[in-house]
N, C-alpha and C positions, 0 to 999 in steps of 0.2 A: 301513515302510522296512526293508530288510535291514541287518544290522549293518555289513556291509562298505561300504554306501553312506551310512551315517549321518554326520552332520556332525562334523568334527574337534573335539576338545576345545580346540583352539587357534585363534586368529583373528588377522587382520592379520599374517600370516606375512611379508609383504613389508616390514613395518616392523621386524622383529626383526633384531638383529645376527647376524653369522655365528656368534659364540659361542653366543648363545641358541638359534639354530636347531639347532646341533649338540647342545647339551645336551638340548633338548626331544625331538629325534628319538631320542637315546640313551635317554631316560627311557621313551619308548614302546616301544623295542626290548626293554628289560629285562622287559617284561610277557609277552613271547612264550613263553619257556621254561616259565613257570608255566601258561600256557594249554595247552601241549603236555602238561605233567604231568597236567593234569586229565583227559586222554583216553587215558592210558597203557593202561587196560584194553581200550579199543576197538582201539588199535594192536596190542596183544598178540594179540587174536583174529585180526586180519588177517595178522599175521606168521606165526602158527601155521599158517594154511591155505596161505600161500605156501610155507613150508618143506615141508609135506606134499605139495603138488602138484609142487614142483620136485624133491623127492627121488625122485619117480617119473618124472622126465623131462619134466615140464611146464615151461611158460615163464611169465614174468611180463611183462605188457604194461601200459604207461602210455599214457593218451590225455589230451590237454588242448589248450587254445587259448591263444595269447599267452604271458604269463609262465608260466602253469601248464604249458603244453605244453613250453616250453623247459626248465623244471626237470625234467620227466620225462625228456626226452632227455638232459639233463646226467647225471642219475643212472644211466640205462641205459648211456650211453657209457663210464662210468668202471668198470663191473663187469669187463669182460675184462682191462684192464691191471692193475687193483688185485688181483683175485682169481683171474686165470687162467681164468675161466669162459668157455667158448666163445662167440663172437659168436652172437647170435640167441637166447640164453636169457633175456635181459632186453631188452625192446624198447620204445623210446619213440616215440610218434607224435604229431605236432602238426597241428592243423587248418590246412589250406593247404599241407601238404607241407613238404619240407626248406627251400624258399625262405623259409618263414615263420619259420625259426629266426633269421634276421637282419633281415628286414623284415616289417612287418605286412601280411597279406593281407586285403584288405577283405572283410567278410561271410563269411569262411571258417568262423567259429564258429557261424554262424546256420543251417547246414544239418544237420538232425537225422538225415539218412540217410547222410551222407558217412563218418562214423566207422566204421560197420559195413562199408562198402565198403573202406575203408582196412585194416581188420582182416582182411578176407577174403583180402587179398593175401598174408597170412602163414599162411593156413589155420588160424586160431585155432580151438581145439576145447575140449571139456569137460575136457581134461587141464590146461588153462592157467588163469591167473588174470588178470583185467583190473581195473586200478585207474583210475578216472576222477578227474582232478584239475581242480578249478574252485573258485576262491575264493568266487565268488558262489553256487555250487550250482545255477545255472540256465542254464548254457551249453548250447544245443541240441545242438551237436556231441557233447559229452560225454554228456549225458543219453540221446540217441539211441543212442549206442554201447553204453552199459551196459545199456539196456533190451533191445536186440537180442541182446546176448550172454547176458543172463540168461534170455531166452526159449529160447535154445539150450542151456541147462544149464551155462553157463560161470560159474564163481565170480566174483563182482564185489565190488569195494570202492570207496571214494572218499575223497578228502581235500578237505574244504571248510571254509570259515571262517564259515558261517552255520548256525544251528540250524534243524532241521526243514525243510531245503531239499528241493526236488524231486529233486535228484540223490541225496541220502541215502535218499529214499523208494524209489528204484529199484535199490538195491544190497543185497547180503547183509551186507557188513561196512563200515558207514559210520564215518568218522573226521571229526568236526566240531570243529575247533580254532577257537574263537571268541576272536579277539584284540581285538575292539572296533574303534572307529572308527580310520581311518588318520590319520596326522599331516597329510597332504594329503588332503582328503576324497575318498574313492573310489579312491585310488591303491593298489590291492591288490598292486602290486609291492613294497610296503614290508613292513609287519608280516605280512600274509597270505602273501606270498611267502617270508618268512623262516620262518614256521611250516610251510609246505609243504616247504621244504628240510629242516628239522629232522626232520620225519616221514619223508620219503623216505630220509634218512640212516639213520634207525632201522630202517626196513623192509628196505632192501637190505643194510645191514651185519649186522644180526641174522640175516637169512636166510642170508647167505654164511657166517657163523660156524657156524650150525647145520648147514650142508651140508658142513662140514669144510674150508672154504677158509682158515681161520686156525689156526695152531698156537701155543699159548701166547697171545701177544698180537701175533704177527707175520704179515705177509702172505707166507707162504712160497710161494704160487703166483703171485705177481705177475710180470708180463711185464717182462723186463729190457731196456727199450726206449731207455734213455739212460744216460749216465755216472753221474748221481745214483743211479739205481735199481740199477745194477750195484754201486756202492759200498755201498748199503744192503744188498744181498744178501750181499756179502762180510762185512759186520759181523754180519749175522744168523748166518751160518755160524760165524764166530769165537766169538760168544757161546754158540751152542748146543753146539758141539763142543769149545769151549775149545782152539782151535788158533790158530796165528799167521796173519797176514794173507796171507803168500805161499801157505801151504797152502790157505787158504780161497779165494783167487783161483784156484788150480789146480783145486780141486774144482768151483767154479762154472763155470769154463771147460769142464771135462770133461763135466759133467752138464747145464749150461745152465739149471738150475732150482734154486732154494734147497731145496725139499722133497727133490728127488732127491739133491742133494749131501749133505744131512743124513742121509737114510735110508741112504746108501751106507756110512756109518760106524756104523750102529746094528744 
């Protein structure tokens, strides 16, 4: 039996108090960062190729089903507002299409041909990188997608939570974060999902930093889409240029972008 499907270390959950349930879930969650730490070398290899491809104009694709697909879409959707990266440079695709983001689509993950069809809508090519996300490492939709992509000369990676999975065997850069049995047996939205989110954070954040989308430690290319972000942008300019709030606000209004406002005074 795969690790993600193995029986929980806890039993009679329904008899536990709310306090004990929370403590035990927390205890299990604490193990996840250590599991991620164990595979940092594999993550580094995957990030390095992502930076290389994207610096040459390539794109980063995520494919997954269920929780894994939703996590990929979440990560991709946050790149434009956070780093000012144009839409379409990081793309998340979920089995069953956009309607599957909110509601499960029956049997969508079982079609090994559909992912490649979905990817072809974006004209994926050898300049891009494809990362398949599947906690089990055996989702047909994801495996079929990476196999087809690899056959076309596209760089492939994966994020899975089982060792020696079929998915890992079909990609160039596997990341296998083995977090052990879930608190609720087989509920991979828990530790496995947390592990996948942590790895996705690392991949996209590090890639954006290396592509020059961060200055110092600040998101100077972020989109100023609400009052909170405008205020953050003003504070960035104040800190960087050592100017007062009014001048910073004027600069931000004039240039519409933190980076441009800072560069105008340097």
